[in-house]
DSSP file (Angstrom, degrees, kcal/mol; ACC not computed):
  #  RESIDUE AA STRUCTURE BP1 BP2  ACC     N-H-->O    O-->H-N    N-H-->O    O-->H-N    TCO  KAPPA ALPHA  PHI   PSI    X-CA   Y-CA   Z-CA
    1    1 A M     >        0   0    0      0, 0.0     4,-2.2     0, 0.0     5,-0.2   0.000 360.0 360.0 360.0 -35.7  -48.2 -148.2  -98.8
    2    2 A K  H  >  +     0   0    0      1,-0.2     4,-2.2     2,-0.2     5,-0.2   0.910 360.0  47.6 -62.1 -41.8  -51.7 -148.0  -97.3
    3    3 A Y  H  > S+     0   0    0      1,-0.2     4,-2.6     2,-0.2    -1,-0.2   0.857 109.1  54.5 -69.3 -33.9  -53.3 -148.7 -100.7
    4    4 A F  H  > S+     0   0    0      2,-0.2     4,-2.5     1,-0.2    -1,-0.2   0.923 109.4  47.3 -63.5 -44.1  -50.9 -151.6 -101.3
    5    5 A V  H  X S+     0   0    0     -4,-2.2     4,-2.5     2,-0.2    -2,-0.2   0.917 113.1  48.3 -64.4 -43.4  -51.9 -153.2  -98.0
    6    6 A I  H  X S+     0   0    0     -4,-2.2     4,-2.3     1,-0.2    -2,-0.2   0.922 112.6  48.6 -63.0 -43.7  -55.6 -152.7  -98.7
    7    7 A L  H  X S+     0   0    0     -4,-2.6     4,-2.3     2,-0.2    -2,-0.2   0.894 111.1  50.5 -62.8 -40.5  -55.2 -154.1 -102.2
    8    8 A A  H  X S+     0   0    0     -4,-2.5     4,-2.3     2,-0.2    -2,-0.2   0.914 110.1  49.5 -65.0 -42.6  -53.3 -157.1 -100.9
    9    9 A F  H  X S+     0   0    0     -4,-2.5     4,-2.4     2,-0.2    -2,-0.2   0.905 110.8  50.0 -63.4 -40.3  -56.0 -157.9  -98.2
   10   10 A V  H  X S+     0   0    0     -4,-2.3     4,-2.5     1,-0.2    -1,-0.2   0.915 110.8  49.6 -63.3 -42.3  -58.7 -157.6 -100.9
   11   11 A A  H  X S+     0   0    0     -4,-2.3     4,-2.3     2,-0.2    -2,-0.2   0.883 110.6  50.7 -64.3 -37.8  -56.8 -160.1 -103.1
   12   12 A I  H  X S+     0   0    0     -4,-2.3     4,-2.2     2,-0.2    -2,-0.2   0.920 111.9  46.5 -65.1 -43.9  -56.3 -162.5 -100.2
   13   13 A V  H  X S+     0   0    0     -4,-2.4     4,-2.5     2,-0.2    -2,-0.2   0.896 112.1  50.8 -66.5 -39.8  -60.1 -162.4  -99.4
   14   14 A I  H  X S+     0   0    0     -4,-2.5     4,-2.3     2,-0.2    -1,-0.2   0.913 110.3  49.7 -63.5 -42.0  -61.0 -162.9 -103.0
   15   15 A S  H  X S+     0   0    0     -4,-2.3     4,-2.0     2,-0.2    -2,-0.2   0.900 111.3  49.1 -63.5 -40.3  -58.6 -165.9 -103.3
   16   16 A L  H  X S+     0   0    0     -4,-2.2     4,-2.0     1,-0.2    -2,-0.2   0.898 111.3  49.7 -65.5 -40.2  -60.2 -167.3 -100.1
   17   17 A G  H  X S+     0   0    0     -4,-2.5     4,-2.3     2,-0.2    -2,-0.2   0.864 108.2  53.5 -65.7 -36.2  -63.7 -166.8 -101.6
   18   18 A T  H  X S+     0   0    0     -4,-2.3     4,-2.4     2,-0.2    -2,-0.2   0.908 108.1  50.0 -64.2 -41.5  -62.6 -168.5 -104.8
   19   19 A A  H  X S+     0   0    0     -4,-2.0     4,-1.9     1,-0.2    -2,-0.2   0.899 110.3  50.5 -63.5 -39.7  -61.4 -171.5 -102.9
   20   20 A L  H  X S+     0   0    0     -4,-2.0     4,-2.4     2,-0.2    -2,-0.2   0.905 108.8  52.4 -62.9 -41.2  -64.7 -171.6 -101.0
   21   21 A F  H  X S+     0   0    0     -4,-2.3     4,-1.8     1,-0.2    -2,-0.2   0.934 111.1  45.7 -59.9 -47.4  -66.6 -171.4 -104.3
   22   22 A F  H  < S+     0   0    0     -4,-2.4    -1,-0.2     1,-0.2    -2,-0.2   0.820 112.5  52.0 -67.8 -29.2  -64.6 -174.4 -105.8
   23   23 A M  H  < S+     0   0    0     -4,-1.9    -1,-0.2    -5,-0.2    -2,-0.2   0.898 116.2  38.8 -71.1 -39.5  -65.2 -176.3 -102.5
   24   24 A M  H  < S+     0   0    0     -4,-2.4     2,-0.2    -5,-0.1    -2,-0.2   0.682  90.6 105.7 -85.3 -18.4  -68.9 -175.8 -102.6
   25   25 A K     <  -     0   0    0     -4,-1.8     2,-0.6    -5,-0.2     8,-0.0  -0.436  67.8-137.1 -67.4 128.0  -69.4 -176.2 -106.3
   26   26 A S        +     0   0    0     -2,-0.2     2,-0.3     2,-0.0    -1,-0.1  -0.774  39.3 153.6 -89.6 122.9  -71.0 -179.5 -107.1
   27   27 A D        -     0   0    0     -2,-0.6     6,-0.1     1,-0.1     3,-0.0  -0.992  51.1-130.9-147.6 148.0  -69.3 -181.0 -110.1
   28   28 A S  S    S+     0   0    0     -2,-0.3     2,-1.3     1,-0.2     3,-0.2   0.722  98.7  74.7 -73.2 -19.9  -68.8 -184.6 -111.4
   29   29 A K     >  +     0   0    0      1,-0.2     4,-1.4     2,-0.1    -1,-0.2  -0.680  58.9 168.1 -93.9  82.9  -65.1 -183.9 -111.9
   30   30 A G  H  >  +     0   0    0     -2,-1.3     4,-2.0     1,-0.2    -1,-0.2   0.836  69.7  55.8 -66.4 -33.9  -64.0 -183.9 -108.3
   31   31 A K  H  > S+     0   0    0      2,-0.2     4,-2.2     1,-0.2    -1,-0.2   0.927 107.4  46.2 -69.9 -44.2  -60.3 -184.0 -109.0
   32   32 A S  H  > S+     0   0    0      1,-0.2     4,-2.1     2,-0.2    -1,-0.2   0.861 112.0  53.4 -66.3 -33.4  -60.2 -180.8 -111.1
   33   33 A R  H  X S+     0   0    0     -4,-1.4     4,-2.1     2,-0.2    -1,-0.2   0.903 109.3  48.3 -65.9 -41.2  -62.3 -179.0 -108.5
   34   34 A S  H  X S+     0   0    0     -4,-2.0     4,-2.6     2,-0.2    -2,-0.2   0.881 110.2  51.7 -66.4 -38.1  -59.9 -180.0 -105.8
   35   35 A Q  H  X S+     0   0    0     -4,-2.2     4,-2.2     2,-0.2    -2,-0.2   0.904 110.2  48.4 -65.8 -40.3  -56.9 -178.8 -107.9
   36   36 A K  H  X S+     0   0    0     -4,-2.1     4,-2.2     2,-0.2    -2,-0.2   0.897 112.7  48.6 -66.1 -39.7  -58.6 -175.5 -108.5
   37   37 A M  H  X S+     0   0    0     -4,-2.1     4,-2.3     2,-0.2    -2,-0.2   0.920 111.7  48.9 -66.2 -43.3  -59.3 -175.1 -104.8
   38   38 A A  H  X S+     0   0    0     -4,-2.6     4,-2.4     1,-0.2    -2,-0.2   0.886 110.5  51.3 -63.6 -38.5  -55.8 -176.0 -103.8
   39   39 A L  H  X S+     0   0    0     -4,-2.2     4,-2.2     2,-0.2    -1,-0.2   0.907 109.8  49.5 -64.7 -41.6  -54.4 -173.5 -106.4
   40   40 A A  H  X S+     0   0    0     -4,-2.2     4,-1.8     2,-0.2    -2,-0.2   0.894 113.0  46.9 -64.9 -39.6  -56.6 -170.8 -104.9
   41   41 A L  H  X S+     0   0    0     -4,-2.3     4,-2.2     2,-0.2    -2,-0.2   0.877 111.0  51.6 -70.5 -36.4  -55.5 -171.6 -101.4
   42   42 A A  H  X S+     0   0    0     -4,-2.4     4,-2.4     2,-0.2    -2,-0.2   0.887 109.0  51.4 -65.2 -38.0  -51.8 -171.7 -102.5
   43   43 A L  H  X S+     0   0    0     -4,-2.2     4,-2.6     2,-0.2    -2,-0.2   0.894 108.1  52.2 -63.9 -39.9  -52.3 -168.3 -104.1
   44   44 A R  H  X S+     0   0    0     -4,-1.8     4,-2.2     2,-0.2    -2,-0.2   0.913 110.1  47.9 -62.8 -43.0  -53.7 -167.0 -100.8
   45   45 A V  H  X S+     0   0    0     -4,-2.2     4,-2.4     2,-0.2    -2,-0.2   0.919 112.1  49.8 -64.1 -42.8  -50.7 -168.3  -98.9
   46   46 A G  H  X S+     0   0    0     -4,-2.4     4,-2.4     1,-0.2    -2,-0.2   0.901 111.0  48.9 -62.5 -41.5  -48.3 -166.7 -101.4
   47   47 A L  H  X S+     0   0    0     -4,-2.6     4,-2.4     2,-0.2    -1,-0.2   0.886 110.6  51.1 -65.0 -38.9  -50.1 -163.4 -101.2
   48   48 A S  H  X S+     0   0    0     -4,-2.2     4,-2.2     2,-0.2    -2,-0.2   0.914 111.8  46.3 -65.1 -42.9  -50.0 -163.5  -97.4
   49   49 A I  H  X S+     0   0    0     -4,-2.4     4,-2.5     2,-0.2    -2,-0.2   0.910 112.5  50.5 -65.4 -42.2  -46.3 -164.2  -97.4
   50   50 A A  H  X S+     0   0    0     -4,-2.4     4,-2.4     1,-0.2    -2,-0.2   0.894 110.3  50.2 -63.2 -39.8  -45.6 -161.5 -100.0
   51   51 A L  H  X S+     0   0    0     -4,-2.4     4,-2.4     2,-0.2    -1,-0.2   0.917 110.6  49.3 -64.2 -43.3  -47.7 -158.9  -97.9
   52   52 A F  H  X S+     0   0    0     -4,-2.2     4,-2.3     1,-0.2    -2,-0.2   0.925 113.0  46.6 -61.9 -44.9  -45.7 -159.8  -94.8
   53   53 A I  H  X S+     0   0    0     -4,-2.5     4,-2.7     2,-0.2    -1,-0.2   0.894 111.4  52.0 -65.1 -40.0  -42.4 -159.4  -96.6
   54   54 A A  H  X S+     0   0    0     -4,-2.4     4,-2.3     2,-0.2    -2,-0.2   0.904 111.1  47.0 -64.3 -41.1  -43.5 -156.1  -98.1
   55   55 A I  H  X S+     0   0    0     -4,-2.4     4,-2.0     2,-0.2    -2,-0.2   0.908 112.8  49.8 -66.3 -41.3  -44.5 -154.7  -94.7
   56   56 A L  H  X S+     0   0    0     -4,-2.3     4,-2.3    -5,-0.2    -2,-0.2   0.917 112.8  46.4 -63.4 -43.8  -41.2 -155.9  -93.2
   57   57 A L  H  X S+     0   0    0     -4,-2.7     4,-2.4     2,-0.2     6,-0.2   0.890 110.3  53.0 -65.9 -39.7  -39.2 -154.3  -96.0
   58   58 A A  H  <>S+     0   0    0     -4,-2.3     5,-2.3     2,-0.2     6,-1.1   0.879 110.7  48.2 -63.7 -36.7  -41.1 -151.1  -95.8
   59   59 A W  H ><5S+     0   0    0     -4,-2.0     3,-0.9     4,-0.2    -2,-0.2   0.925 112.1  48.2 -67.8 -44.7  -40.4 -150.9  -92.1
   60   60 A K  H 3<5S+     0   0    0     -4,-2.3    -2,-0.2     1,-0.2    -1,-0.2   0.844 112.6  49.0 -64.9 -34.0  -36.7 -151.6  -92.6
   61   61 A L  T 3<5S-     0   0    0     -4,-2.4    -1,-0.2    -5,-0.2    -2,-0.2   0.516 116.2-114.6 -84.2  -5.0  -36.5 -148.9  -95.4
   62   62 A G  T < 5S+     0   0    0     -3,-0.9    -3,-0.2    -4,-0.5    -4,-0.1   0.615  80.3 124.6  84.5  12.7  -38.2 -146.4  -93.2
   63   63 A L  S   <S+     0   0    0     -5,-2.3     2,-0.3    -6,-0.2    -4,-0.2   0.802  78.0  30.4 -74.5 -28.3  -41.4 -146.1  -95.3
   64   64 A I  S    S-     0   0    0     -6,-1.1    -2,-0.2    -9,-0.1    -1,-0.1  -0.949  74.8-146.6-128.3 151.5  -43.6 -147.0  -92.4
   65   65 A Q        -     0   0    0     -2,-0.3     2,-0.1    -3,-0.0    -6,-0.1  -0.955  19.0-122.3-119.6 134.0  -43.1 -146.3  -88.7
   66   66 A P        +     0   0    0      0, 0.0     2,-0.3     0, 0.0     0, 0.0  -0.430  33.8 179.9 -70.7 149.7  -44.2 -148.5  -85.8
   67   67 A S        +     0   0    0     -2,-0.1     2,-0.4     2,-0.0     0, 0.0  -0.940  31.5  63.2-143.1 165.1  -46.5 -147.0  -83.2
   68   68 A G  S    S+     0   0    0     -2,-0.3     2,-0.2     0, 0.0     0, 0.0  -0.922  89.3  10.8 122.6-148.2  -48.2 -148.2  -80.1
   69   69 A I  S    S-     0   0    0     -2,-0.4     2,-0.1     1,-0.1    -2,-0.0  -0.480  76.9-121.5 -72.1 132.9  -46.9 -149.5  -76.8
   70   70 A S    >   -     0   0    0     -2,-0.2     3,-1.1     1,-0.1    -1,-0.1  -0.372  16.1-120.3 -74.4 157.2  -43.2 -149.0  -76.4
   71   71 A A  T 3  S+     0   0    0      1,-0.2    -1,-0.1     2,-0.1    -2,-0.1   0.717 106.1  66.7 -71.3 -21.3  -40.9 -152.0  -75.8
   72   72 A G  T 3         0   0    0      1,-0.2    -1,-0.2     0, 0.0    -2,-0.0   0.591 360.0 360.0 -78.2 -10.0  -39.7 -150.6  -72.5
   73   73 A R    <         0   0    0     -3,-1.1    -1,-0.2     0, 0.0    -2,-0.1   0.467 360.0 360.0 -85.0 360.0  -43.1 -150.9  -70.7
């Protein structure tokens, strides 16, 4: 599970960097550049949601255990 989370974070950062690249790239075709940037940002959002759901499911299935401050404090 640890490697999955690390891989997901790396994919999210790469997607964000790709969107930055398309935003900063100077091109005469502004519309296609905007579409590519929007697609990269949509992919980042999808990856973030998938990571959150995967962590939630792993917790519910008992694959990971919460730690830290107890709820009673």
